[in-house]
N, C-alpha and C positions, 0 to 999 in steps of 0.2 A: 621046163621053164622055171627059173628061180623067182622067188618072191620079189626081188629087186627089179627083175625084168618086167614083171607084172605091174609093179609100182610105176616104173618109167612109162609103160604103155598107158596107164591111167592118167598120168600127167599129160601125155601127148593128147589124149582124148579130151582133156579139160582145156586144152588150148595153151598150155605153158610152152613158151618159145625160148625163154631164158631162165637159167638158175644161176644166181650169184652166190659165191660162198668160198669157204675154206675146206679143202679136202683133209681127211684125217684117217687114222687107222679104223675108227668106228664106222665110217661111211665108205670104206674102200669098195665093198661089194656093190653098193649103189653107184659109185663112180664108174665102175667097170661096166655096169649095165647102161648107164647114161652115155658112155662113150660110143655105144652101138647105135644110139638114137640119131636119126637123120633130121628130126624135127626140133630137138631141144639142144641149145648151145649152152655150155657151162662157161661162166665168166669168173675167173679167179680173182679174189680180193685179198688184201693184206690182213683184213680184220673182219670179224663177224658183224660188228656194228655197221661197218661200211657196206657189207652185203645187204643188210636190212634196209639201209638208206637207198641203195641202188634199186632193190626190188620194189620198194614203195614208190619211188619217183618214176620208175619205168611204168608202173601201173597207173599212176596219176596222169602222166603225159600221154600215154597211148590208150588207156582204158582196157588194156589186156592184163591178165594175171601174170605174175612172175614168181619164181621160187627163190627161197633163201636157205642156204645150207651151211651148217657149221658143226663144230664138234660139241660133245656134251661138256658139262662142267663150266669152266670160264667162258667158253664160246656161247653156251646157252644163256648165261648171265648177261653177256654183252648184247645179245639180240633182245633179251627181255627189257633191259634198261632203255633201249631205243623205242621199243613198241609201246611202252606205257608212258606216252608223252602227256603234255598238258591237256590236250583235247581228247584223251581216252585212248583206247586200244585201236591202233591203226591197222594192224595186220596180225595174223597168227603165225607163229613159227613153232610147229610141233617138234618135240625132241623126245628121244628115248632115254629114260633114266635107268641106269644099271645099279642094282643094289650092291652094297659093299660085301665082299666075301668074308 
């Protein structure tokens, strides 16, 4: 079992049914593991900030958690700008930062 398979399994156990986002080279392994899931559906978005909006609104309307996926760099910045709104931090979008070579 790969780490990405285990991560998807943990998301399933937490009740995640939808992940909104933008696939990329950096999260390709996770996407392949997610494709095997029968409980989680991936919703493709045009922009990471749109994915963050969708995940939050889904959570507000249903009371269930949702995921937000994007690429590092500009994608993480777009999610961060959305999450730090007027009324504070709405959701957390963890991302992996790679050091420069």
